[in-house]
N, C-alpha and C positions, 0 to 999 in steps of 0.2 A: 506494502498501499504503499510504503512512503514512497517507494521510486516514482507512481502517475501521481503525488502531493508535489511534491518538488517538479514537478513538468506540469505545473499548473495545473488538475485537474482538482476538481469538488466534488465534494461527495454531500450528498445531505438529505433531509427527509421534502419531499412534496408530493403536489399533482400530478398524475404519472400521465403525461399529453401524447396520447402519438401521433397525433396531427400534427404537433408544433415540427417536428423534422422526416424526415423522409433515410434518413442517416442512421437513424439507431437501432440499436441491439437491445431488442427488450428480454426482460428476464419470462421464462415463465408464469405461467399466470398473470402477469403482467404486474409481478412486485416489486420488478425494477426495473428503469432504464440505461441506458446509457447514451450520451449526446455526444458521439467521437468529433464530431465539427467544433461543438463550443466547450469540449470537456468537462463536462458532468458525470454526473451519475444521480440520481434520485431515487428515490427509495420511498415505497407504498409506506406512511402514516402508520398504518395496523403490524409492520414489521414491527417496533418498538417494546412491541407487550409481547412478543414470541422473540427471545437474543436467538439462539437455535438456527432458526429459519432465519432471523437474519444474517447470522454466520453466512449461510451456507447459502443465498441471495448474495450480498457485499463481495461473496466471492467471488460468483459468476463473472458478476459483472466486472470486477475489476479486473477476471481475466479477460473480459473484453478488451476494457480500458489498456488495459499492457502489452496490447498487439500492434496499440496504437496507429491500426489504419481501418477504415471503416468498409462496409462491403460496398463495392462494384455490381448493381445489377447489368449484367450481361445484357441488350438487346435480344430480340427474340431476331432467328431468319425468317427469311421469305419463305421457308420449307416448312416449320412449326409451324405446329398447333395452339393453339391456347392453351391447351393440356401440357402436350409436351414442353412445353415452356416454364409453363409455370409446375412441375414437373423437376426437369434441371435446375431451373432456381433454387428452388426450395432444401432437393439434395445437399447444393452448392450451401447455402445459408447454413443449412444441419450440423455440414463441418464443421461449421467457422461456433455454430452454438458447443459444439464436441470438445472444441478447444478449448471452451469459457468452463466445462464441465472436470475437462483434466485438470483446467488450474484449483476447480472449484475443490477435490481434490486432492490436488497437492494440500490443500489449506487442511482438509480434513487429516491428510496424514501428517501434519505435523504437529495439529492439534493434540493425536494420539501419540504422538512419539512423548508430548510436552505433557502428560497426565496419567491419568491410573484408571479414566474411565475407558466405555468404549462410542465411538463414534451415535448417536444419536438420530434417528430416522432423518427428524427434519434436515439436519447437513447431509445425511445423503438424499435425500430426494427419494421419489417413491419409483423410478420406473428404469432405478442402475440394475443389471443383473450380478449375480453373485459374482462374473470373469469381473466386472468391472470395477466393484467392489475390493477386491482382492487384487486389482490391477493400482490400482488407487493407494493403498492402503499398505502395501507391501506385505500385508498378510502372508501366513503362510496357503498355498494355493492347494486341494488336495483331489482335485480332478483331474490332473494331465497335464499341459503344460501350459505354463501363464502366456495370455495373448500377448502380442509387443503392444506398445501405444497406437499404431496406423492398425491393428487390430480393436483393440477397443474404439476407438475416435470413430469406424467404420459401423462398429452396432453401436454405440449410441448415436449416429446420423442415423442410422436405420430404424430406431424406437423411436426415434424424432419421426420421422418419414408417416410413422406405419399409425403413431398413438394425436394425443392431444395437440401435439406441438401442432403436426399438421393443419389442426383446424386452423389454429388462433394463427399462424401465419401465410396461409392462404384468402383470405381479406386481404392483404398488402400486395399481397402479387399478383393476383387479378383485376387491381387496381393502377397497377404498372400495367399491364396488359389493354387494359383497356385506351388507358394514356399516350402508352405507343399505337394503339389502330388509331385511336383520330388524330395523332400527327401525318399519318401514313399516305 
């Protein structure tokens, strides 16, 4: 966190305004937003009452901020249908989200290494598989070969693509498509 704060980032609680900037990285279930151009992370006020969830969301958003770049949406090619383009854009987006999750679990690992407590579910989130949890935390993995970082990244991305994240992000990319169509 020190790194991004020294780089001019601000972190605060406030209103999550998805319409403010199209270059945002939004947290799952809209509990946090990262505005890359403004160097701001905004956290939902409700997180104040749930410190464990706050740590998980903040770590995820810092994961976006620490990369120092925003997602660039590639325009569709002439031969792409709307659904083909949205699926391709979402798959790319979810790889970025997976990177933020991997950062988040680095934080979980640090917490585990520096305390006697097991990582509570709000820090882990609910969609991570056992393989992913073991990868992030460095715990012994009893089910064969531990996957590589790239495998875990793909696993997370695919889980997001087939889960609630897809529904949350789909409207944003549908709007991008519609905007491009209006310019053709």
